[in-house]
C-alpha positions as CSV (number, residue, x, y, z in Angstrom):
1,M,0.0,0.0,0.0
2,Q,2.8,2.4,0.8
3,Q,4.4,1.7,-2.6
4,A,1.2,2.7,-4.3
5,A,1.0,6.0,-2.3
6,W,4.6,6.9,-3.3
7,L,3.9,6.1,-6.9
8,S,0.8,8.3,-6.8
9,I,2.7,11.2,-5.3
10,C,5.5,10.8,-7.8
11,L,3.0,10.7,-10.7
12,F,1.2,13.8,-9.4
13,L,4.5,15.8,-9.1
14,G,5.6,14.6,-12.5
15,M,2.3,15.9,-14.0
16,V,2.7,19.2,-12.3
17,V,6.2,19.6,-13.6
18,C,5.1,18.7,-17.2
19,L,2.2,21.1,-17.0
20,E,4.5,23.9,-15.9
21,L,7.1,23.0,-18.6
22,G,4.4,23.0,-21.3
23,Y,3.0,26.3,-20.1
24,R,6.5,27.9,-20.3
25,I,7.2,26.4,-23.7
26,G,3.8,27.7,-24.9
27,L,4.5,31.2,-23.6
28,Y,7.8,31.2,-25.4
29,S,6.4,29.9,-28.7
30,S,3.4,32.2,-28.7
31,G,5.6,35.2,-28.4
32,K,7.4,34.2,-31.7
33,N,4.3,33.1,-33.6
34,E,0.9,34.7,-33.6
35,S,-1.0,31.6,-34.9
36,A,0.3,29.3,-32.1
37,H,-3.2,29.0,-30.5
38,A,-5.0,28.2,-33.7
39,G,-6.8,24.9,-33.6
40,T,-6.4,24.3,-29.8
41,G,-10.2,24.2,-29.3
42,T,-10.5,20.8,-31.1
43,V,-7.7,19.4,-28.9
44,E,-9.3,20.8,-25.7
45,A,-12.7,19.3,-26.7
46,A,-11.1,15.9,-27.3
47,V,-9.3,15.9,-24.0
48,F,-12.4,16.9,-22.1
49,A,-14.4,14.2,-23.9
50,L,-11.9,11.6,-22.9
51,L,-11.9,12.9,-19.3
52,G,-15.7,12.7,-19.3
53,L,-15.6,9.1,-20.5
54,L,-13.0,8.2,-17.9
55,L,-15.1,9.7,-15.1
56,G,-18.3,8.0,-16.4
57,F,-16.6,4.6,-16.5
58,T,-15.2,5.1,-13.1
59,F,-18.6,5.9,-11.6
60,A,-20.2,3.0,-13.4
61,N,-17.6,0.6,-12.1
62,G,-18.0,1.9,-8.5
63,I,-21.7,1.5,-8.7
64,S,-21.5,-2.1,-10.0
65,H,-19.2,-2.9,-7.0
66,L,-21.7,-1.4,-4.6
67,D,-24.5,-3.3,-6.2
68,Q,-22.5,-6.6,-5.9
69,R,-21.7,-5.9,-2.3
70,R,-25.4,-5.1,-1.5
71,E,-26.5,-8.3,-3.2
72,L,-24.0,-10.4,-1.2
73,I,-25.3,-8.8,2.0
74,V,-28.9,-9.6,1.1
75,K,-28.0,-13.2,0.2
76,E,-26.1,-13.7,3.5
77,A,-29.0,-12.3,5.5
78,N,-31.5,-14.6,3.6
79,T,-29.2,-17.6,4.2
80,I,-28.9,-16.9,7.9
81,G,-32.7,-16.4,8.2
82,T,-33.4,-19.6,6.3
83,A,-30.9,-21.6,8.5
84,Y,-32.5,-20.2,11.7
85,L,-36.0,-21.1,10.5
86,R,-34.7,-24.6,9.7
87,L,-33.9,-25.1,13.3
88,D,-37.7,-25.6,13.7
89,L,-37.2,-29.0,11.9
90,L,-35.1,-30.3,14.8
91,P,-36.8,-32.1,17.7
92,A,-38.3,-29.8,20.3
93,D,-35.8,-30.7,23.0
94,A,-32.7,-29.9,20.8
95,Q,-34.0,-26.6,19.5
96,P,-33.2,-24.3,22.5
97,E,-29.6,-25.5,22.6
98,M,-29.1,-25.1,18.8
99,R,-30.8,-21.7,18.8
100,H,-28.4,-20.6,21.6
101,L,-25.4,-21.9,19.6
102,F,-26.7,-20.2,16.4
103,R,-27.0,-16.9,18.3
104,E,-23.4,-17.3,19.6
105,Y,-22.3,-17.9,16.0
106,L,-24.1,-14.7,14.8
107,D,-22.6,-12.7,17.6
108,A,-19.1,-13.8,16.7
109,R,-19.8,-12.8,13.0
110,L,-21.1,-9.5,14.0
111,N,-18.1,-8.7,16.2
112,V,-15.8,-9.4,13.4
113,Y,-17.9,-7.3,10.9
114,Q,-17.9,-4.4,13.4
115,K,-14.1,-4.4,13.5
116,L,-13.7,-4.8,9.7
117,P,-12.5,-1.4,8.7
118,D,-9.5,-2.2,11.0
119,L,-8.2,-5.4,9.4
120,Q,-5.7,-6.1,12.3
121,A,-8.5,-5.9,14.9
122,A,-10.7,-8.2,12.7
123,D,-7.9,-10.7,12.4
124,Q,-7.4,-10.6,16.2
125,E,-11.1,-11.2,16.8
126,L,-11.1,-14.1,14.4
127,A,-8.0,-15.6,16.0
128,A,-9.5,-15.2,19.5
129,R,-12.7,-16.9,18.4
130,Q,-11.2,-19.6,16.1
131,P,-9.8,-22.0,18.7
132,V,-13.0,-21.9,20.8
133,A,-15.1,-22.3,17.7
134,A,-13.0,-25.1,16.3
135,G,-13.3,-27.0,19.6
136,D,-17.0,-26.3,19.9
137,M,-17.7,-27.4,16.3
138,E,-15.8,-30.7,16.9
139,A,-17.7,-31.4,20.1
140,R,-21.0,-30.4,18.6
141,G,-20.3,-32.5,15.5
142,R,-20.2,-35.6,17.6
143,G,-23.7,-34.9,18.9
144,W,-25.2,-33.9,15.5
145,P,-26.2,-37.3,14.2
146,E,-28.3,-38.0,17.4
147,R,-30.0,-34.6,17.0
148,S,-30.8,-34.9,13.4
149,E,-32.0,-38.5,13.5
150,P,-35.7,-37.6,14.2
151,A,-35.6,-35.3,11.2
152,R,-34.7,-38.3,8.9
153,G,-38.0,-40.0,9.7
154,Q,-40.1,-37.0,8.6
155,T,-41.9,-36.7,5.3
156,P,-39.7,-35.4,2.4
157,A,-41.6,-32.1,2.3
158,A,-40.4,-31.2,5.8
159,R,-37.0,-32.9,5.7
160,V,-33.9,-30.9,4.9
161,E,-30.8,-32.6,3.7
């Protein structure tokens, strides 16, 4: 990231130097020749048209990225809601524990998302939760077949695989 910042600063300074150099050369040549500015309107129009196209494509690209992100958020929210509703398919005695575990999972995700602008803090949050979550998932995975067995005997319309 720091290399990109330095490159941007160097390019900006280079453009300013070239602009000043072109201005001074233009002043020098216009003093010698009266027709030095003839035909510059066409060049100016072409440059501004290209800049307008560049600006338009930049905004269009930014909007498409925003739409993709918004779509991913909606899909994730729908998936979480569907998964939570599918907990109703479990036996009644297993539902409270699984709902509690699901809420813990969502709280962990929200804590990471709240720290996301700061990538180091988000990584630390993930690292702090990962060993606990890995152990929990392993322990919970052993009990999952017993909890899901009653759902296997249900009719196909209510069964989720």
